[in-house]
VEXDOPA-294950 format. One record per residue (C-alpha): residue in one letter; x negated, y, z. Coordinates in pm, 1 decimal. Last residue first. Layout:
residues N
a, X, Y, Z;
...
END
This chain:
residues 492
k, 5971.1, 656.8, -141.2;
i, 6238.0, 416.3, -43.7;
q, 6583.7, 452.7, 94.3;
q, 6626.5, 812.6, 14.6;
l, 6916.4, 1016.9, 148.5;
a, 7151.3, 1141.2, -106.0;
r, 7087.0, 1499.1, -226.6;
g, 7344.6, 1751.6, -184.9;
k, 7091.9, 2004.4, -60.8;
t, 6752.9, 1846.1, -15.5;
e, 6534.7, 2114.3, -228.1;
i, 6184.4, 1966.9, -268.9;
p, 5865.7, 2169.8, -344.6;
l, 5868.5, 2404.4, -47.2;
t, 5781.9, 2740.0, -169.3;
f, 6038.5, 2947.7, 15.9;
a, 5967.5, 2745.6, 333.9;
s, 5587.3, 2851.8, 342.8;
i, 5655.8, 3207.8, 248.7;
a, 5890.6, 3228.1, 570.1;
c, 5642.2, 3028.4, 756.7;
v, 5364.2, 3275.6, 696.4;
v, 5602.6, 3581.8, 792.9;
c, 5698.4, 3392.0, 1118.2;
v, 5327.6, 3362.8, 1213.2;
s, 5280.1, 3746.2, 1153.7;
s, 5556.2, 3843.4, 1358.7;
f, 5449.4, 3620.3, 1650.7;
l, 5091.0, 3761.3, 1632.5;
c, 5252.0, 4147.6, 1611.3;
l, 5432.5, 4057.8, 1943.6;
a, 5152.8, 3970.6, 2119.8;
g, 4939.3, 4257.2, 2008.2;
l, 5211.0, 4504.4, 2060.2;
i, 5268.8, 4370.8, 2425.0;
s, 4910.1, 4411.7, 2504.1;
a, 4777.1, 4297.5, 2845.0;
s, 5065.5, 4143.8, 2992.0;
m, 5167.0, 4024.7, 2662.5;
l, 4844.5, 3828.4, 2619.5;
v, 4895.5, 3611.6, 2945.3;
q, 5261.8, 3509.4, 2996.7;
s, 5396.4, 3526.7, 2621.6;
i, 5071.4, 3461.0, 2444.0;
f, 4941.4, 3208.2, 2683.4;
p, 5266.7, 3049.9, 2688.2;
a, 5320.7, 3028.7, 2321.7;
v, 5016.8, 2823.2, 2257.8;
m, 5154.1, 2506.9, 2389.5;
a, 5477.4, 2571.3, 2192.4;
g, 5292.6, 2603.3, 1866.6;
i, 5077.0, 2309.6, 1935.1;
r, 5429.2, 2134.9, 2006.9;
c, 5526.0, 2195.9, 1646.3;
l, 5285.1, 1944.6, 1545.5;
s, 5434.3, 1645.6, 1738.7;
g, 5783.0, 1747.2, 1625.9;
s, 5650.2, 1733.1, 1261.1;
t, 5478.3, 1392.6, 1351.9;
g, 5792.7, 1270.4, 1507.1;
m, 6018.3, 1373.4, 1213.8;
g, 5787.7, 1227.2, 951.0;
l, 5769.2, 901.4, 1160.1;
a, 6141.7, 866.1, 1210.5;
r, 6194.9, 911.4, 851.5;
m, 5917.4, 700.4, 691.4;
t, 6074.6, 385.1, 568.9;
t, 6409.7, 567.5, 557.2;
p, 6299.4, 836.3, 286.0;
y, 6181.5, 1178.2, 372.6;
v, 6347.0, 1489.3, 265.4;
e, 6671.9, 1450.9, 464.2;
a, 6561.7, 1435.8, 820.3;
t, 6273.2, 1714.0, 760.5;
y, 6558.1, 1932.0, 614.0;
i, 6815.3, 1905.1, 875.3;
y, 6559.7, 1963.1, 1164.1;
i, 6406.7, 2269.7, 964.6;
t, 6735.1, 2437.3, 917.2;
n, 6866.0, 2417.4, 1284.0;
f, 6530.2, 2517.4, 1408.1;
n, 6533.3, 2821.5, 1189.7;
a, 6913.5, 2923.4, 1320.3;
a, 6783.4, 2888.6, 1676.0;
v, 6493.9, 3132.0, 1609.3;
l, 6729.6, 3377.0, 1440.3;
a, 7024.5, 3361.0, 1722.5;
r, 6758.0, 3381.2, 2007.0;
l, 6608.2, 3697.9, 1819.3;
m, 6942.3, 3848.7, 1782.2;
f, 7031.4, 3823.1, 2162.8;
l, 6665.6, 3938.1, 2260.1;
f, 6706.4, 4245.9, 2035.5;
g, 7057.3, 4312.3, 2201.2;
i, 6935.3, 4253.9, 2550.3;
l, 6658.8, 4493.8, 2490.9;
g, 6880.9, 4777.1, 2375.4;
a, 7112.9, 4699.4, 2674.9;
s, 6803.8, 4761.4, 2908.3;
s, 6743.7, 5089.2, 2724.8;
t, 6471.5, 5107.7, 2449.4;
c, 6099.5, 5131.8, 2394.3;
i, 6052.0, 4975.9, 2069.0;
n, 5851.1, 4661.4, 2066.5;
l, 6108.7, 4423.0, 2022.9;
l, 6168.6, 4584.9, 1697.0;
l, 5840.7, 4391.7, 1585.7;
f, 5990.4, 4058.7, 1697.6;
f, 6298.9, 4149.5, 1500.7;
l, 6137.2, 4191.5, 1169.3;
a, 5950.9, 3850.4, 1183.2;
t, 6260.1, 3674.7, 1292.5;
c, 6450.1, 3832.2, 965.7;
g, 6174.5, 3670.2, 765.0;
m, 6218.4, 3324.1, 921.8;
t, 6600.2, 3353.4, 861.0;
i, 6544.8, 3445.0, 492.1;
s, 6277.7, 3160.5, 434.8;
l, 6495.3, 2903.6, 605.1;
s, 6811.7, 3002.9, 381.2;
l, 6619.9, 2985.4, 78.7;
r, 6471.2, 2639.7, 164.3;
r, 6776.3, 2472.8, 296.2;
g, 7015.2, 2557.7, 16.4;
l, 7194.8, 2889.8, -79.9;
f, 7534.8, 2751.0, -41.0;
n, 7515.3, 2454.7, 225.9;
i, 7248.0, 2593.0, 423.6;
g, 7350.1, 2959.9, 398.6;
l, 7713.8, 2868.7, 496.1;
i, 7600.9, 2665.6, 806.4;
n, 7350.9, 2937.6, 907.6;
l, 7610.5, 3211.9, 858.3;
p, 7862.0, 3002.3, 1104.5;
n, 7570.8, 2941.6, 1339.5;
l, 7480.2, 3303.2, 1367.2;
a, 7578.0, 3364.8, 1720.8;
i, 7514.9, 3038.3, 1861.1;
e, 7175.2, 3101.4, 1970.4;
g, 7281.3, 3440.9, 2076.5;
i, 7447.7, 3283.1, 2372.6;
t, 7090.8, 3245.4, 2506.9;
s, 7053.3, 3633.3, 2518.0;
i, 7372.5, 3715.6, 2726.3;
i, 7266.4, 3410.7, 2969.9;
m, 6917.0, 3521.4, 3017.2;
t, 7061.4, 3899.4, 3092.8;
r, 7288.5, 3742.7, 3313.7;
y, 7013.5, 3554.4, 3507.1;
d, 6816.5, 3900.3, 3510.0;
s, 7120.4, 4085.3, 3663.4;
p, 7148.0, 3802.2, 3928.8;
a, 6785.4, 3885.3, 4035.0;
f, 6501.4, 3679.8, 3939.2;
m, 6213.6, 3666.6, 4178.5;
h, 5933.5, 3898.4, 4146.1;
c, 5648.2, 3747.8, 4335.4;
y, 5330.2, 3849.2, 4123.2;
c, 5052.7, 3677.3, 4315.6;
p, 4741.3, 3879.6, 4364.7;
s, 4419.3, 3706.9, 4381.9;
q, 4151.9, 3797.1, 4657.3;
s, 4417.7, 3740.2, 4925.0;
e, 4530.9, 3943.6, 5233.1;
g, 4835.3, 3834.9, 5473.2;
s, 4572.3, 3789.0, 5760.1;
d, 4676.2, 3424.5, 5748.1;
g, 4581.2, 3373.1, 5381.5;
g, 4758.4, 3467.9, 5065.8;
t, 5030.9, 3671.6, 4924.3;
v, 4999.6, 4012.2, 4756.0;
v, 5321.4, 4117.3, 4623.4;
v, 5304.6, 4318.4, 4284.4;
e, 5622.6, 4546.9, 4286.4;
s, 5441.1, 4859.0, 4262.0;
d, 5233.9, 4746.6, 3961.8;
a, 5549.5, 4750.0, 3768.7;
k, 5366.1, 4653.3, 3445.6;
s, 5513.5, 4949.6, 3222.2;
g, 5460.1, 4925.2, 2858.8;
c, 5811.8, 5032.0, 2768.4;
v, 5935.3, 4689.4, 2899.6;
l, 5700.4, 4491.0, 3086.2;
d, 5922.0, 4464.4, 3390.6;
r, 5733.1, 4147.8, 3547.1;
e, 6041.1, 3910.5, 3586.8;
l, 6219.5, 4063.3, 3293.3;
l, 6001.0, 4087.1, 3030.6;
e, 5798.2, 3778.9, 3152.2;
a, 6164.6, 3569.3, 3120.7;
s, 6252.1, 3710.9, 2772.5;
a, 5875.5, 3649.4, 2662.6;
l, 5893.5, 3272.6, 2760.9;
i, 6223.9, 3236.2, 2568.2;
v, 6091.9, 3435.9, 2263.5;
g, 5774.5, 3255.8, 2235.2;
y, 5933.7, 2911.2, 2290.6;
y, 6132.2, 3001.0, 1953.3;
a, 5814.5, 3165.5, 1777.1;
f, 5566.6, 2915.7, 1853.7;
s, 5815.9, 2651.0, 1781.9;
i, 5909.5, 2801.0, 1442.4;
g, 5550.8, 2838.1, 1364.2;
l, 5431.2, 2465.4, 1407.6;
w, 5755.5, 2334.1, 1234.9;
i, 5680.8, 2553.6, 934.7;
v, 5299.9, 2456.9, 913.8;
w, 5397.8, 2105.5, 948.6;
i, 5682.0, 2153.2, 681.4;
q, 5415.0, 2290.1, 466.2;
l, 5176.2, 2000.7, 499.4;
t, 5443.7, 1744.3, 456.8;
t, 5591.8, 1891.7, 127.6;
r, 5225.9, 1919.9, -2.7;
l, 5133.4, 1577.5, 58.3;
y, 5472.7, 1411.1, -6.4;
k, 5446.0, 1250.9, -351.0;
a, 5054.9, 1237.7, -341.9;
d, 5106.7, 1030.8, -15.4;
l, 5026.3, 1218.9, 277.9;
l, 5333.0, 1090.0, 473.4;
d, 5267.5, 748.9, 358.4;
a, 4945.9, 731.6, 509.8;
f, 5110.7, 762.1, 869.3;
r, 5282.5, 417.2, 802.4;
g, 5608.1, 378.8, 978.2;
r, 5730.8, 109.0, 727.6;
k, 5563.7, -134.7, 493.2;
e, 5773.6, -453.8, 460.2;
l, 6072.5, -276.3, 305.1;
v, 6319.4, -538.5, 205.6;
p, 6519.6, -435.8, -98.6;
e, 6884.4, -331.3, -60.6;
l, 7199.9, -524.3, -165.1;
l, 7506.9, -511.0, 21.6;
k, 7737.3, -761.7, -150.6;
g, 8071.6, -686.1, -313.9;
e, 8349.3, -448.8, -274.6;
p, 8291.7, -116.5, -69.6;
m, 8419.5, -105.9, 266.4;
v, 8750.5, 42.6, 402.4;
s, 8864.7, 305.4, 603.8;
r, 9062.9, 308.5, 943.9;
n, 8760.3, 527.5, 1083.7;
m, 8705.5, 267.1, 1365.9;
k, 8747.5, -18.5, 1131.0;
a, 8499.6, 139.9, 870.7;
i, 8255.9, 197.2, 1132.2;
h, 8280.8, -189.0, 1269.5;
e, 8240.4, -281.2, 910.8;
l, 7929.5, -80.7, 842.5;
t, 7771.9, -216.5, 1168.2;
a, 7856.2, -580.9, 1084.7;
v, 7693.2, -514.6, 719.9;
a, 7381.0, -366.1, 879.6;
a, 7367.5, -666.9, 1111.4;
q, 7395.4, -922.3, 814.1;
t, 7150.9, -720.3, 597.6;
n, 6843.3, -774.8, 845.6;
g, 6591.3, -715.1, 579.0;
t, 6383.7, -458.1, 795.8;
s, 6497.6, -169.1, 578.2;
v, 6871.0, -291.1, 592.1;
h, 6873.1, -284.3, 964.2;
f, 6707.9, 65.0, 959.1;
r, 6979.3, 193.3, 736.0;
a, 7248.6, 61.0, 971.2;
s, 7087.4, 239.6, 1228.8;
e, 7164.5, 86.2, 1569.9;
p, 7489.1, 106.6, 1719.4;
i, 7653.9, 376.1, 1949.7;
f, 7879.1, 289.2, 2233.1;
k, 7601.3, 124.3, 2432.2;
f, 7426.9, 479.5, 2448.8;
a, 7705.2, 610.9, 2674.7;
m, 7528.2, 473.7, 2970.0;
i, 7215.0, 663.6, 2915.4;
l, 7427.6, 978.2, 2885.2;
i, 7486.9, 972.0, 3247.6;
i, 7168.1, 951.2, 3342.2;
g, 7021.5, 1223.3, 3128.9;
p, 7347.8, 1452.2, 3261.2;
i, 7214.7, 1382.8, 3617.8;
s, 6845.8, 1497.2, 3580.9;
a, 6939.0, 1868.3, 3628.9;
i, 7084.2, 1818.6, 3974.1;
r, 6727.9, 1670.5, 4088.1;
i, 6557.1, 1955.5, 3908.4;
l, 6766.2, 2225.4, 4091.4;
w, 6737.5, 2039.6, 4419.7;
r, 6370.4, 2113.9, 4375.4;
w, 6414.8, 2451.7, 4291.5;
g, 6567.3, 2569.0, 4624.5;
i, 6890.9, 2511.4, 4834.0;
t, 7053.5, 2854.0, 4836.7;
p, 6829.7, 3097.8, 4609.7;
i, 6745.7, 2835.0, 4378.6;
v, 7076.5, 2645.6, 4342.8;
v, 7340.6, 2936.2, 4229.2;
s, 7125.8, 3132.3, 3944.3;
a, 6941.8, 2792.8, 3876.2;
l, 7252.9, 2625.4, 3800.2;
g, 7390.2, 2876.3, 3564.9;
i, 7053.3, 2902.6, 3380.6;
i, 7042.7, 2522.3, 3338.9;
l, 7390.5, 2494.9, 3235.1;
l, 7332.4, 2796.4, 2973.5;
s, 7057.2, 2603.7, 2820.7;
g, 7233.9, 2268.9, 2815.9;
a, 7539.4, 2415.8, 2652.1;
l, 7314.3, 2606.2, 2389.7;
w, 7160.3, 2287.8, 2308.8;
f, 7471.9, 2103.3, 2280.8;
v, 7611.9, 2382.0, 2044.4;
q, 7306.3, 2349.7, 1838.0;
s, 7443.8, 2017.3, 1714.0;
l, 7703.6, 2232.2, 1496.2;
p, 7393.7, 2257.2, 1248.0;
l, 7386.7, 1902.6, 1208.8;
m, 7762.1, 1858.0, 1143.4;
y, 7792.4, 2113.9, 851.2;
g, 7499.1, 2054.9, 625.2;
r, 7521.0, 1672.0, 708.9;
y, 7894.9, 1644.3, 602.8;
k, 7844.7, 1659.7, 211.9;
t, 7604.5, 1343.0, 236.4;
p, 7795.5, 1108.6, 457.9;
l, 7671.6, 1089.0, 806.7;
f, 7511.2, 760.1, 942.0;
e, 7154.4, 837.3, 864.4;
t, 7165.8, 1199.5, 991.7;
k, 7328.8, 1111.2, 1315.5;
i, 7064.0, 818.9, 1411.7;
i, 6799.0, 1079.1, 1312.1;
l, 6931.1, 1330.1, 1539.9;
g, 6941.7, 1081.1, 1808.8;
q, 6594.3, 981.3, 1743.9;
s, 6474.7, 1323.9, 1821.5;
h, 6515.3, 1246.5, 2201.3;
g, 6197.1, 1050.8, 2191.0;
s, 5998.4, 1370.5, 2257.6;
v, 6196.4, 1410.2, 2590.4;
g, 6005.9, 1114.4, 2738.1;
c, 5640.5, 1251.0, 2680.0;
g, 5758.1, 1594.1, 2817.5;
v, 5877.4, 1447.4, 3124.1;
m, 5509.4, 1280.6, 3188.0;
t, 5364.2, 1636.3, 3162.6;
r, 5651.1, 1764.9, 3401.7;
l, 5503.3, 1482.8, 3643.1;
f, 5123.2, 1590.9, 3579.5;
v, 5192.4, 1967.1, 3619.5;
f, 5391.2, 1930.5, 3944.6;
w, 5108.7, 1705.4, 4083.4;
v, 4861.0, 1961.9, 4020.8;
y, 5079.9, 2233.0, 4188.7;
s, 5135.8, 2042.1, 4499.7;
p, 5345.1, 1791.7, 4687.7;
a, 5573.6, 1698.5, 4367.0;
f, 5915.8, 1560.9, 4506.5;
s, 6126.0, 1741.6, 4243.4;
t, 5892.2, 1611.4, 3987.4;
l, 5979.4, 1238.0, 4061.7;
l, 6331.3, 1299.7, 3938.1;
s, 6214.8, 1441.6, 3624.2;
f, 5985.7, 1123.7, 3605.4;
y, 6244.0, 888.7, 3588.4;
a, 6499.9, 1078.7, 3375.9;
g, 6237.9, 1135.2, 3104.6;
w, 6123.1, 766.1, 3107.7;
l, 6494.2, 637.1, 3079.3;
f, 6577.3, 897.1, 2812.5;
s, 6268.6, 814.2, 2625.4;
i, 6334.0, 399.8, 2656.7;
l, 6693.0, 448.3, 2528.3;
l, 6574.4, 665.1, 2231.7;
i, 6322.6, 415.7, 2131.9;
k, 6570.9, 132.6, 2143.8;
w, 6828.9, 312.5, 1901.7;
r, 6591.4, 424.2, 1654.7;
g, 6470.3, 78.5, 1587.8;
y, 6153.7, -164.6, 1600.6;
r, 5914.8, -42.3, 1315.9;
d, 6051.5, 318.2, 1234.5;
a, 6103.1, 387.6, 1565.4;
l, 5777.0, 272.5, 1685.9;
l, 5592.8, 525.6, 1482.4;
g, 5835.3, 797.3, 1570.0;
f, 5775.5, 733.8, 1933.8;
l, 5381.7, 741.0, 1886.9;
i, 5396.5, 1040.5, 1687.8;
s, 5627.4, 1229.1, 1926.7;
f, 5411.0, 1079.6, 2240.3;
v, 5122.8, 1294.1, 2181.1;
m, 5295.9, 1619.1, 2113.7;
y, 5538.6, 1586.5, 2387.0;
g, 5289.4, 1540.7, 2650.1;
f, 5107.0, 1845.0, 2524.5;
f, 5429.4, 2010.7, 2541.7;
v, 5478.1, 1968.8, 2915.7;
m, 5121.4, 2050.2, 2947.1;
t, 5161.6, 2389.6, 2779.3;
t, 5468.4, 2486.0, 2972.0;
v, 5270.3, 2408.4, 3314.7;
l, 4943.9, 2578.8, 3175.5;
a, 5135.4, 2906.1, 3147.2;
v, 5191.5, 2938.5, 3522.3;
q, 4850.0, 2858.1, 3579.3;
w, 4716.2, 3108.6, 3338.4;
n, 4923.4, 3371.6, 3486.1;
e, 4784.9, 3327.1, 3868.8;
l, 4926.6, 3082.6, 4109.7;
q, 5021.3, 3151.2, 4473.6;
w, 5159.7, 2798.4, 4524.9;
e, 5498.2, 2922.1, 4627.3;
c, 5515.8, 3232.6, 4473.0;
r, 5413.0, 3112.0, 4117.9;
i, 5643.5, 2814.7, 4189.6;
v, 5953.8, 3030.2, 4222.9;
p, 5871.8, 3271.7, 3927.8;
s, 5827.6, 2960.6, 3689.8;
v, 6140.8, 2763.6, 3791.1;
v, 6382.2, 2933.1, 3548.7;
a, 6148.9, 2922.7, 3245.7;
i, 6033.2, 2570.9, 3313.6;
l, 6397.6, 2453.4, 3337.7;
m, 6434.7, 2552.5, 2990.9;
i, 6261.5, 2273.3, 2858.5;
e, 6441.1, 1989.6, 3091.3;
m, 6774.4, 2172.0, 3051.8;
a, 6752.1, 2197.8, 2662.2;
e, 6652.5, 1830.1, 2632.8;
v, 6943.4, 1696.3, 2828.7;
v, 7189.3, 1908.1, 2624.3;
g, 7054.9, 1829.0, 2313.6;
t, 7088.3, 1464.6, 2387.4;
s, 7464.1, 1558.1, 2386.4;
g, 7465.6, 1553.1, 2012.7;
m, 7402.5, 1182.3, 2020.3;
i, 7724.6, 1134.0, 2225.7;
l, 7957.2, 1383.8, 2099.2;
f, 7843.8, 1348.5, 1732.7;
l, 7854.6, 981.7, 1733.5;
a, 8208.8, 988.5, 1884.3;
i, 8318.6, 1224.8, 1607.8;
h, 8127.8, 988.3, 1349.0;
f, 8315.5, 699.0, 1457.3;
r, 8646.2, 880.3, 1449.8;
g, 8594.0, 956.0, 1087.1;
f, 8383.9, 1070.6, 776.3;
g, 8350.3, 859.1, 501.1;
i, 8357.7, 476.4, 432.4;
t, 8304.5, 499.2, 71.2;
e, 8008.9, 770.9, 129.5;
v, 7841.6, 539.6, 389.3;
a, 7881.8, 221.3, 179.3;
d, 7757.1, 368.9, -146.4;
e, 7454.8, 516.7, 27.6;
m, 7371.9, 179.1, 178.9;
t, 7393.3, 9.4, -166.2;
f, 7676.4, -190.7, -335.5;
t, 7682.0, -524.5, -514.7;
k, 7961.9, -701.1, -739.6;
p, 7854.7, -1019.1, -882.9;
e, 7810.1, -1046.0, -1279.3;
k, 8069.8, -1246.6, -1446.7;
v, 8000.8, -1555.3, -1632.0;
q, 8256.1, -1603.9, -1918.5;
p, 8447.6, -1944.0, -1933.7;
e, 8452.9, -2137.3, -2258.8;
a, 8813.4, -2248.0, -2381.2;
t, 8785.4, -2031.0, -2700.0;
g, 8516.8, -2264.3, -2847.8;
l, 8644.3, -2618.1, -2736.7;
s, 8991.5, -2527.1, -2898.9;
l, 8812.3, -2411.5, -3225.2;
k, 8619.5, -2730.3, -3230.9;
r, 8937.9, -2948.3, -3152.1;
l, 9108.0, -2774.3, -3446.8;
s, 8839.1, -2854.7, -3695.7;
l, 8818.5, -3225.0, -3586.3;
i, 9206.4, -3232.2, -3635.4;
t, 9173.7, -3108.9, -3990.9;
i, 8895.3, -3330.5, -4081.4;
s, 9107.4, -3624.6, -3990.1;
e, 9394.0, -3470.8, -4172.7;
t, 9204.8, -3450.7, -4499.9;
p, 9094.8, -3810.4, -4504.2;
k, 9453.3, -3938.3, -4587.7;
t, 9531.8, -4261.5, -4391.6;
a, 9534.1, -4571.8, -4622.2;
m, 9871.5, -4701.0, -4710.7;
END
């Protein structure tokens, strides 16, 4: 009997249905970005080590910068210097800082943050040691200028910290770095009070070089920024770094493959002046210049008020010591008023002020935002500069200096965080470098206001400092971008 054709048709139909249901579905491979990885890994033991080691760069920088303030009275007498010559030392230090800050920023965006940080520390330690053997004033100025060149690269430590920290921790951990600057400032003042009267300023410089040398050896425990590796296309190195961090933190990596675009154009000055960032860049430069002018103005003015007894308009002419030739006479007077123990205590108390407002500064940064917090502290800085002109007791002067140091330190905290957050990875180091470079113009001018103009007119000098702070407060309030809670940008 012949087979029924319907059976054949039924079998063919079942096969077609079977083939249709067995077709596999293609799944998209999982990917993650650098920001995803940093947030997923979270905060842990690696970040504590990062905070301690990279934060300690502030100790070294503070010691090298503050050293000029405590050594100035000694070299003034040893080399019979006039006011402008003492001021020139500080100015040239910041001139070196200004020139190399841009150069190091360019190189860091192209070749890595870690390498530039290491080079800057080696450079700074070498020339700092050489300074202790300076045979004359000219050599001293030159060698301290070279130290300023090296110190300008220390800001790469802050960038490395910023690029590894999760978003919600940046507003808390970065301001706490001020503790290290405070420690460095107190350490150099304390050392100066003991070392200068006993074995001299040259040994003070040699001892002050030791922390930088020790810190160089600790850098091997901190890797290059994973964000930098990604920007150069070295994804393998970035993943290895992230896995190392996750292991230290006892955390996990995101699932999938790290996917970020390769950024060929990095570290270009033209990007800072691109339409998207032009206004931000210009206003940041104004703020950096003003903050630095005020900060170093306070430090040098404190030393000058103590050294020359300029409080309440007096100049302590009776204490002018004329040094010079064999006959004991000289055409140029030299103010040889050495710091007394009480002067060192006053400097220490006013320096401690740098951390007094840190808790309020952290709250302001995280709840009010970077812009509003900075505009408030800058406005208060302007007010206290004017209050410094009030004829008051020694305790009153210390109180005003204390508050001024607290406010100018808070200003620096906020602008450091804002600058590191507002620029993308391709130009972050350059943005920080150029800002640091421009701010040194303010630092270069500050000595001539604090050490020269203040001798002629205290009111004129303090009004100038106050006016600059008002301009900065307005500029901060009108910044076009708020970075509070914003993820770090990889590309512009």
